[in-house]
Steps between C-alpha positions, in 0.01 A plus 500: 500500500673537166552177316700466182445266208840346596369419849234288344702328222840363623720236342549208736476121537228263560291357648355772714535876530374514860663163618812501282595846370392690815682273748808495286506888491432507872784258583748687262392829657581352842832374379588849354389668837756281682769616257388858511493510888846352514404193687510239218844361623361451850214279399535124603139402464186600305140381578212521253151490636208455249138576617154472354470421131870512456520206750197316372598482126863618533667178393269457185564860412868476560498763777761310694745503201427868416597592855823307476576657169417841626726463809780394262459844329298391203224724358202364299545738207881418476538126584556248220221242552746228382724577805236434751522124522878498537495776774233318706660160453836643616342659807320171589817287461734727696243660733707814453322832383694782340318795661485789243735296296800558731439381857499120555276394780366157601138441382279210560171532329326265750593733802562840346205523265164468683155448354274630785130429532401847601439839335606850559224772516587725200505255211481120441846499328732577785874417568747580773864483455751525780876502491712438815859489587723442819338798680140400418257634246642735245202579284136377495248599233141408420387521125164470343469379144177682393472369140662567165846482651429804723654471862432718792712510813317483840638841581324644201152367573279793586749769403376796292727405209859441388684708224338319212149577643592875544563544121261771375312370179350751256190279457464320828191283524367268766190370313385434160258782520788740568704346208207561261450854634870573426472356152199703424634818653830493325392320183741216567480123440581274794841411366597871469390562865723211619791607287473852649521348852781274411710811409491595872744218546703481173537644154273379226763312309584299808128420566463370132821313507411352833150390372656330195743323714210355693328410171824323397505301823138411429572381139801305628292326762230407231772372276650289770166358582434409147837312484530328825322162558476245778352474843474794739687483834320455820356147501169541340637380175339762291600472136593811305249554212615819332760351267278239369198744452748727319602239244127428444397874445788559271310278249216764494485835340564826695170645642411865491559684817173679479322166446360258753531160342570181700841464342581864609403414857733189484807733442399711803478174700839393371684812608351508840572127554856547380565783755345321797667172425830701498398674829409149660845383401672779677604687175549856412177711466342833581257555789176625322408592768586172674657172399192295548334725248801565285365338182199713439645843400793346285239272333277777389778739401697219327193418292434854409867558403535175311183513290441871450717612199477861614632440852804686605717571811272797590213261529702305772569820693128604479374157586725459811439863632119452465504159659715636787229774560247235592752301702580816700117526582474139606810517720395838664135407562505120546794267453706304240589237764335159484594439862297817588189487269526165312565460132269783412768724597767342278319361184210743543723806511719376213192420289373852557853636432535308170155630395599845559826472310324338194224756514742791479698364199179421318391863534250490785405813679589531869140408586508191278831404652361520843195303391721223357698483830171494707364216286817303536525536868131462573500144369799394711339616825513223775770303336684290757868432523515132583820369325532116508800400706595858551631517157431767228385236250137376559280688441727793449645422154167448326330791700748743327388373163129533582560851640697616193211404269257655747686831476483502120134426517447787758668740246288393220187544701611854625602622146135416381377763758552851587659453834176538697435216731313399806771421761826700502857369532540662833199307637638171365843551654325601840299183460822289445638648817191425700462142353866442585437609864210267529670206339622219735872473553478139339445663160787748520817323387512262791408182305273406778172518308332484164676317208811443724290281738288346230819367327615351820149337560503339161 
């Protein structure tokens, strides 16, 4: 299966890639299919059925709103976050939904959007949409939101591959061992391998401009997070902290990017908090590789770019390409979905990706880069996904800050070595997969165990 860097990094909105971005894309895809099949004008009713984790924590993750927006023809990478509240308010008041932005149909959230206490077999994040008219059912489709904004139609489950998967890559790899062998055989850095593979989809100039566009969205998200204050939505009354922390840190001198002082780590914390507070508020951000872990890679990259006087756009490109290489391995051989393997699949994967990116721009060898990613992921194994109130706030926001610092520490440790180490990245990824399989469903984004329950008990 060929995975592009632009599959892992996508511009979207908060608070969740699997519970917000994926369902919105699924609903928008469904609405578009109605139009393309020429039955849009025949639709008189649409029913949305949410299963598994999408049902259990859907309201807290804004899954319900995302489905409605998608049915209206809105896409997560294009919608203006400021337009969401007016659109939802208008629907709730009128109980009329503009399907695909054109066809007005009655829609009552209480009866047409169902949160079902059951799961479908392929993946915990499942949803079924059905459109009907005077003659009965016009179209029914089941979608799985498998993490990072990726969606899979039920008809695609078990298929050999779609057109994207059939792309022939010059340096295809399914394991870290294969990636290292390619680097050694062809005398290439990890970022060079990834760039060569990206050219199978698009020209180099387009790859570079696309990555810089992602970086621009990440920077904007940080800036918004540093500016916005107040209470995050959802009912937990969690206060934003980034703006206040930023004012405090501005009184300090700039740390050296290579250093590891306490003040330097505070800047990393700041950038991660800023992103994830914006995500929790439903703002514009980038899946990296998910929303729940969206602050880690921007925090590490933002810190490097801000405090390294020699940093340039080429570093951004190399950082994101190398980070994506590790993300591809995590997705291919385990999962980046909290509903599937717990938060180790989200924060753990993002931590390893950030470590790989930073190692690359600091001049690490491919072996040192693999070591840095291994250290970062190894020390996130077993991390549960137990969001309080089903919201991507506690412990998610702080967890991103901790993991961003952990990624930097992993790189520092790896750069002190020659790349030789005891446990390979491949083994750690397989362990993440197996640990996720053994993990009880209560700890996989259902808010039925762990901190989510401890908060209620208190």
